[in-house]
N, CA and C atoms as an extended XYZ file, in Angstrom:
342
Properties=species:S:1:pos:R:3:atomname:S:1:resname:S:1:resid:I:1 pbc="F F F"
N         3.267      -10.386      -11.487 N   MET     1
C         3.473       -9.297      -10.553 CA  MET     1
C         2.899       -8.018      -11.135 C   MET     1
N         2.282       -7.268      -10.314 N   LEU     2
C         1.697       -5.985      -10.675 CA  LEU     2
C         2.802       -4.972      -10.954 C   LEU     2
N         2.714       -4.252      -12.060 N   SER     3
C         3.694       -3.221      -12.380 CA  SER     3
C         3.339       -1.947      -11.620 C   SER     3
N         4.279       -1.432      -10.859 N   LEU     4
C         4.058       -0.222      -10.072 CA  LEU     4
C         4.553        1.020      -10.792 C   LEU     4
N         5.135        0.832      -11.956 N   THR     5
C         5.723        1.941      -12.699 CA  THR     5
C         4.634        2.876      -13.233 C   THR     5
N         4.846        4.164      -13.053 N   GLY     6
C         3.922        5.157      -13.578 CA  GLY     6
C         2.743        5.464      -12.680 C   GLY     6
N         2.707        4.895      -11.489 N   TYR     7
C         1.604        5.141      -10.560 CA  TYR     7
C         2.086        5.902       -9.337 C   TYR     7
N         1.200        6.684       -8.775 N   ARG     8
C         1.405        7.272       -7.455 CA  ARG     8
C         0.942        6.214       -6.462 C   ARG     8
N         1.684        6.012       -5.396 N   LEU     9
C         1.389        4.928       -4.457 CA  LEU     9
C         0.971        5.499       -3.111 C   LEU     9
N        -0.223        5.128       -2.670 N   MET    10
C        -0.775        5.623       -1.416 CA  MET    10
C        -0.940        4.439       -0.459 C   MET    10
N        -0.403        4.584        0.748 N   LEU    11
C        -0.469        3.531        1.762 CA  LEU    11
C        -1.428        3.955        2.859 C   LEU    11
N        -2.457        3.160        3.110 N   TRP    12
C        -3.401        3.384        4.202 CA  TRP    12
C        -2.787        2.725        5.424 C   TRP    12
N        -2.495        3.500        6.470 N   THR    13
C        -1.740        2.993        7.614 CA  THR    13
C        -2.609        2.295        8.660 C   THR    13
N        -3.906        2.446        8.576 N   GLN    14
C        -4.803        1.832        9.554 CA  GLN    14
C        -5.099        0.386        9.169 C   GLN    14
N        -5.279       -0.505       10.147 N   PRO    15
C        -5.641       -1.892        9.820 CA  PRO    15
C        -6.971       -1.959        9.075 C   PRO    15
N        -7.030       -2.830        8.075 N   THR    16
C        -8.220       -2.973        7.240 CA  THR    16
C        -8.709       -4.411        7.294 C   THR    16
N       -10.006       -4.578        7.397 N   ASP    17
C       -10.622       -5.900        7.365 CA  ASP    17
C       -10.482       -6.448        5.945 C   ASP    17
N        -9.812       -7.565        5.785 N   MET    18
C        -9.555       -8.106        4.451 CA  MET    18
C       -10.752       -8.844        3.858 C   MET    18
N       -11.863       -8.899        4.586 N   ARG    19
C       -13.074       -9.490        4.015 CA  ARG    19
C       -13.790       -8.513        3.098 C   ARG    19
N       -13.400       -7.246        3.162 N   VAL    20
C       -14.067       -6.226        2.344 CA  VAL    20
C       -13.608       -6.320        0.898 C   VAL    20
N       -14.434       -5.778        0.026 N   GLY    21
C       -14.137       -5.826       -1.402 CA  GLY    21
C       -13.851       -4.452       -1.968 C   GLY    21
N       -13.998       -4.377       -3.260 N   ILE    22
C       -13.675       -3.155       -3.990 CA  ILE    22
C       -14.530       -1.980       -3.527 C   ILE    22
N       -15.811       -2.203       -3.256 N   HIS    23
C       -16.702       -1.109       -2.874 CA  HIS    23
C       -16.287       -0.483       -1.549 C   HIS    23
N       -15.983       -1.283       -0.563 N   ARG    24
C       -15.585       -0.756        0.745 CA  ARG    24
C       -14.211       -0.085        0.667 C   ARG    24
N       -13.275       -0.683       -0.067 N   LEU    25
C       -11.954       -0.078       -0.195 CA  LEU    25
C       -12.034        1.263       -0.923 C   LEU    25
N       -12.842        1.337       -1.968 N   SER    26
C       -12.999        2.624       -2.653 CA  SER    26
C       -13.730        3.620       -1.752 C   SER    26
N       -14.573        3.129       -0.866 N   GLY    27
C       -15.216        4.001        0.122 CA  GLY    27
C       -14.211        4.591        1.095 C   GLY    27
N       -13.222        3.803        1.505 N   ILE    28
C       -12.159        4.323        2.366 CA  ILE    28
C       -11.389        5.422        1.634 C   ILE    28
N       -11.128        5.190        0.362 N   VAL    29
C       -10.403        6.191       -0.424 CA  VAL    29
C       -11.212        7.485       -0.486 C   VAL    29
N       -12.509        7.393       -0.743 N   CYS    30
C       -13.362        8.588       -0.845 CA  CYS    30
C       -13.550        9.278        0.496 C   CYS    30
N       -13.956        8.515        1.508 N   ASN    31
C       -14.379        9.105        2.772 CA  ASN    31
C       -13.257        9.393        3.745 C   ASN    31
N       -12.225        8.587        3.763 N   GLU    32
C       -11.153        8.754        4.741 CA  GLU    32
C        -9.928        9.461        4.152 C   GLU    32
N        -9.500        9.024        2.973 N   ILE    33
C        -8.321        9.625        2.344 CA  ILE    33
C        -8.700       10.907        1.615 C   ILE    33
N        -9.994       11.072        1.303 N   LYS    34
C       -10.514       12.255        0.616 CA  LYS    34
C        -9.939       12.416       -0.787 C   LYS    34
N        -9.895       11.315       -1.523 N   GLU    35
C        -9.465       11.342       -2.913 CA  GLU    35
C       -10.504       10.635       -3.762 C   GLU    35
N       -10.444       10.876       -5.056 N   ASP    36
C       -11.356       10.249       -5.998 CA  ASP    36
C       -10.688        8.997       -6.568 C   ASP    36
N       -11.162        7.805       -6.199 N   PRO    37
C       -10.517        6.582       -6.689 CA  PRO    37
C       -10.739        6.348       -8.182 C   PRO    37
N       -11.719        7.033       -8.777 N   PHE    38
C       -12.012        6.862      -10.201 CA  PHE    38
C       -11.110        7.700      -11.101 C   PHE    38
N       -10.313        8.564      -10.497 N   GLN    39
C        -9.446        9.422      -11.285 CA  GLN    39
C        -8.316        8.629      -11.932 C   GLN    39
N        -7.869        7.576      -11.312 N   GLY    40
C        -6.805        6.754      -11.867 CA  GLY    40
C        -5.429        7.330      -11.583 C   GLY    40
N        -4.422        6.535      -11.877 N   GLY    41
C        -3.054        6.975      -11.678 CA  GLY    41
C        -2.508        6.724      -10.292 C   GLY    41
N        -3.331        6.197       -9.386 N   THR    42
C        -2.899        5.933       -8.014 CA  THR    42
C        -3.238        4.504       -7.630 C   THR    42
N        -2.298        3.834       -6.991 N   ILE    43
C        -2.535        2.514       -6.413 CA  ILE    43
C        -2.636        2.704       -4.903 C   ILE    43
N        -3.713        2.194       -4.313 N   TYR    44
C        -3.953        2.298       -2.878 CA  TYR    44
C        -3.671        0.944       -2.237 C   TYR    44
N        -2.813        0.923       -1.213 N   ALA    45
C        -2.438       -0.324       -0.537 CA  ALA    45
C        -3.056       -0.343        0.862 C   ALA    45
N        -3.664       -1.483        1.208 N   PHE    46
C        -4.326       -1.678        2.499 CA  PHE    46
C        -3.780       -2.955        3.134 C   PHE    46
N        -3.431       -2.904        4.418 N   PHE    47
C        -2.920       -4.071        5.137 CA  PHE    47
C        -3.867       -4.438        6.265 C   PHE    47
N        -3.881       -5.717        6.639 N   ASN    48
C        -4.691       -6.130        7.778 CA  ASN    48
C        -3.937       -5.847        9.075 C   ASN    48
N        -4.564       -6.097       10.221 N   ALA    49
C        -3.961       -5.775       11.514 CA  ALA    49
C        -2.697       -6.596       11.775 C   ALA    49
N        -2.671       -7.847       11.343 N   ARG    50
C        -1.493       -8.687       11.554 CA  ARG    50
C        -0.402       -8.430       10.527 C   ARG    50
N        -0.687       -7.646        9.517 N   ARG    51
C         0.227       -7.283        8.438 CA  ARG    51
C         0.777       -8.501        7.692 C   ARG    51
N        -0.061       -9.507        7.520 N   ASN    52
C         0.336      -10.647        6.692 CA  ASN    52
C        -0.470      -10.722        5.407 C   ASN    52
N        -1.337       -9.734        5.189 N   THR    53
C        -2.166       -9.682        3.995 CA  THR    53
C        -2.219       -8.240        3.485 C   THR    53
N        -2.170       -8.106        2.170 N   VAL    54
C        -2.275       -6.784        1.549 CA  VAL    54
C        -3.262       -6.864        0.388 C   VAL    54
N        -4.044       -5.805        0.230 N   LYS    55
C        -4.891       -5.623       -0.947 CA  LYS    55
C        -4.513       -4.284       -1.549 C   LYS    55
N        -4.383       -4.281       -2.865 N   MET    56
C        -4.049       -3.053       -3.572 CA  MET    56
C        -5.145       -2.777       -4.585 C   MET    56
N        -5.627       -1.553       -4.598 N   LEU    57
C        -6.745       -1.156       -5.433 CA  LEU    57
C        -6.285       -0.090       -6.428 C   LEU    57
N        -6.672       -0.268       -7.685 N   VAL    58
C        -6.308        0.703       -8.720 CA  VAL    58
C        -7.447        0.804       -9.733 C   VAL    58
N        -7.701        2.023      -10.207 N   TRP    59
C        -8.675        2.241      -11.273 CA  TRP    59
C        -7.969        2.007      -12.588 C   TRP    59
N        -8.507        1.116      -13.419 N   ASP    60
C        -7.853        0.710      -14.658 CA  ASP    60
C        -8.673        1.136      -15.869 C   ASP    60
N        -8.877        2.427      -16.040 N   LYS    61
C        -9.567        3.063      -17.167 CA  LYS    61
C       -11.029        2.678      -17.328 C   LYS    61
N       -11.387        1.419      -17.160 N   ASP    62
C       -12.780        1.018      -17.336 CA  ASP    62
C       -13.317        0.225      -16.151 C   ASP    62
N       -12.559        0.121      -15.085 N   GLY    63
C       -13.013       -0.599      -13.903 CA  GLY    63
C       -11.896       -0.727      -12.887 C   GLY    63
N       -12.251       -1.199      -11.702 N   PHE    64
C       -11.255       -1.393      -10.657 CA  PHE    64
C       -10.550       -2.727      -10.835 C   PHE    64
N        -9.276       -2.738      -10.481 N   ALA    65
C        -8.505       -3.971      -10.394 CA  ALA    65
C        -8.001       -4.065       -8.956 C   ALA    65
N        -8.006       -5.286       -8.410 N   MET    66
C        -7.551       -5.479       -7.050 CA  MET    66
C        -6.481       -6.566       -7.029 C   MET    66
N        -5.376       -6.267       -6.374 N   TYR    67
C        -4.275       -7.203       -6.200 CA  TYR    67
C        -4.297       -7.650       -4.749 C   TYR    67
N        -4.169       -8.956       -4.526 N   TYR    68
C        -4.257       -9.513       -3.183 CA  TYR    68
C        -3.065      -10.419       -2.947 C   TYR    68
N        -2.406      -10.235       -1.810 N   LYS    69
C        -1.282      -11.109       -1.467 CA  LYS    69
C        -1.357      -11.442        0.009 C   LYS    69
N        -1.179      -12.728        0.310 N   ARG    70
C        -1.162      -13.195        1.693 CA  ARG    70
C         0.107      -13.988        1.903 C   ARG    70
N         0.833      -13.653        2.966 N   LEU    71
C         2.081      -14.347        3.271 CA  LEU    71
C         1.788      -15.656        4.004 C   LEU    71
N         2.551      -16.686        3.692 N   SER    72
C         2.378      -17.954        4.394 CA  SER    72
C         3.017      -17.907        5.778 C   SER    72
N         4.043      -17.072        5.929 N   ARG    73
C         4.640      -16.846        7.251 CA  ARG    73
C         5.310      -15.477        7.244 C   ARG    73
N         5.465      -14.903        8.424 N   GLY    74
C         6.058      -13.579        8.528 CA  GLY    74
C         5.035      -12.479        8.311 C   GLY    74
N         5.528      -11.254        8.326 N   THR    75
C         4.663      -10.088        8.149 CA  THR    75
C         5.307       -9.106        7.171 C   THR    75
N         4.473       -8.248        6.621 N   PHE    76
C         4.963       -7.173        5.779 CA  PHE    76
C         5.543       -6.089        6.679 C   PHE    76
N         6.665       -5.517        6.289 N   GLY    77
C         7.230       -4.396        7.021 CA  GLY    77
C         6.475       -3.126        6.692 C   GLY    77
N         6.535       -2.181        7.575 N   MET    78
C         5.886       -0.894        7.336 CA  MET    78
C         6.915        0.211        7.484 C   MET    78
N         6.789        1.267        6.701 N   PRO    79
C         7.719        2.385        6.858 CA  PRO    79
C         7.453        3.126        8.158 C   PRO    79
N         8.417        3.886        8.596 N   VAL    80
C         8.239        4.707        9.789 CA  VAL    80
C         7.331        5.871        9.434 C   VAL    80
N         6.313        6.099       10.247 N   TYR    81
C         5.376        7.193        9.999 CA  TYR    81
C         4.836        7.697       11.316 C   TYR    81
N         4.311        8.889       11.303 N   ASP    82
C         3.684        9.491       12.465 CA  ASP    82
C         2.375        8.749       12.733 C   ASP    82
N         2.144        8.268       13.965 N   PRO    83
C         0.908        7.521       14.250 CA  PRO    83
C        -0.372        8.284       13.947 C   PRO    83
N        -0.319        9.601       13.931 N   ALA    84
C        -1.513       10.383       13.604 CA  ALA    84
C        -1.814       10.357       12.109 C   ALA    84
N        -0.849        9.939       11.304 N   THR    85
C        -1.037        9.881        9.858 CA  THR    85
C        -1.851        8.656        9.506 C   THR    85
N        -2.918        8.855        8.757 N   ARG    86
C        -3.769        7.727        8.375 CA  ARG    86
C        -3.445        7.218        6.981 C   ARG    86
N        -2.897        8.075        6.129 N   ALA    87
C        -2.524        7.680        4.770 CA  ALA    87
C        -1.264        8.443        4.386 C   ALA    87
N        -0.440        7.799        3.584 N   MET    88
C         0.805        8.444        3.176 CA  MET    88
C         1.204        7.989        1.788 C   MET    88
N         1.854        8.883        1.064 N   VAL    89
C         2.382        8.552       -0.249 CA  VAL    89
C         3.760        7.940       -0.043 C   VAL    89
N         4.019        6.806       -0.713 N   ILE    90
C         5.323        6.171       -0.608 CA  ILE    90
C         5.916        6.010       -1.998 C   ILE    90
N         7.195        5.753       -2.030 N   GLU    91
C         7.899        5.576       -3.295 CA  GLU    91
C         7.758        4.141       -3.784 C   GLU    91
N         7.932        3.968       -5.071 N   ARG    92
C         7.799        2.653       -5.699 CA  ARG    92
C         8.774        1.649       -5.100 C   ARG    92
N        10.012        2.042       -4.895 N   LYS    93
C        11.016        1.114       -4.362 CA  LYS    93
C        10.656        0.662       -2.948 C   LYS    93
N        10.056        1.556       -2.150 N   ASP    94
C         9.655        1.178       -0.799 CA  ASP    94
C         8.518        0.163       -0.816 C   ASP    94
N         7.528        0.373       -1.683 N   LEU    95
C         6.432       -0.583       -1.778 CA  LEU    95
C         6.917       -1.923       -2.318 C   LEU    95
N         7.829       -1.900       -3.268 N   GLN    96
C         8.378       -3.154       -3.777 CA  GLN    96
C         9.088       -3.921       -2.674 C   GLN    96
N         9.840       -3.222       -1.844 N   MET    97
C        10.536       -3.905       -0.755 CA  MET    97
C         9.556       -4.441        0.276 C   MET    97
N         8.498       -3.702        0.545 N   ILE    98
C         7.477       -4.194        1.471 CA  ILE    98
C         6.876       -5.488        0.929 C   ILE    98
N         6.509       -5.501       -0.350 N   LEU    99
C         5.880       -6.688       -0.945 CA  LEU    99
C         6.846       -7.862       -1.041 C   LEU    99
N         8.142       -7.591       -1.111 N   GLU   100
C         9.142       -8.655       -1.161 CA  GLU   100
C         9.563       -9.129        0.224 C   GLU   100
N         9.075       -8.476        1.277 N   GLY   101
C         9.362       -8.922        2.630 CA  GLY   101
C        10.555       -8.260        3.285 C   GLY   101
N        11.070       -7.192        2.699 N   VAL   102
C        12.201       -6.489        3.292 CA  VAL   102
C        11.667       -5.521        4.343 C   VAL   102
N        12.253       -5.533        5.517 N   GLU   103
C        11.845       -4.625        6.592 CA  GLU   103
C        12.492       -3.273        6.337 C   GLU   103
N        11.757       -2.342        5.756 N   ILE   104
C        12.353       -1.072        5.352 CA  ILE   104
C        12.563       -0.139        6.530 C   ILE   104
N        12.007       -0.453        7.662 N   ARG   105
C        12.195        0.388        8.842 CA  ARG   105
C        13.663        0.428        9.257 C   ARG   105
N        14.354       -0.689        9.103 N   TYR   106
C        15.744       -0.783        9.537 CA  TYR   106
C        16.729       -0.671        8.387 C   TYR   106
N        16.236       -0.415        7.200 N   ARG   107
C        17.097       -0.283        6.044 CA  ARG   107
C        17.903        1.003        6.139 C   ARG   107
N        19.167        0.901        5.906 N   ASN   108
C        20.035        2.064        5.910 CA  ASN   108
C        20.753        2.172        4.583 C   ASN   108
N        20.886        3.370        4.107 N   ARG   109
C        21.713        3.605        2.941 CA  ARG   109
C        23.105        3.938        3.451 C   ARG   109
N        24.070        3.172        2.985 N   TYR   110
C        25.437        3.398        3.413 CA  TYR   110
C        26.088        4.439        2.536 C   TYR   110
N        26.726        5.395        3.166 N   VAL   111
C        27.398        6.463        2.457 CA  VAL   111
C        28.847        6.053        2.279 C   VAL   111
N        29.294        6.178        1.070 N   ARG   112
C        30.673        5.816        0.777 CA  ARG   112
C        31.594        6.948        1.233 C   ARG   112
N        32.532        6.620        2.067 N   THR   113
C        33.510        7.618        2.519 CA  THR   113
C        34.819        7.367        1.791 C   THR   113
N        35.374        8.423        1.272 N   THR   114
C        36.609        8.283        0.515 CA  THR   114
C        37.732        9.042        1.138 C   THR   114
């Protein structure tokens, strides 16, 4: 499993063609998200239209590393976001829950009443 600790996590909310490789994904980061993918410290997550596949791109000091996961059944959950938003920063715990198959849209934190 990829360690998400110590990274800023950026989620691309638009559907991405999963046939693309590192060059096209880094192009999305440069041209659409307007960030430098070579700077490092950020993991970029891309999902396909059916949300059953994810690719994660990260600069690893001397080259790109790509993490790929495809679900055998079901879909990845997505956080609630404004449809006009094309990219958003998410927290590590939210991305972990997405990758584990937890639907974070309906997740509620229960407040203890005393």
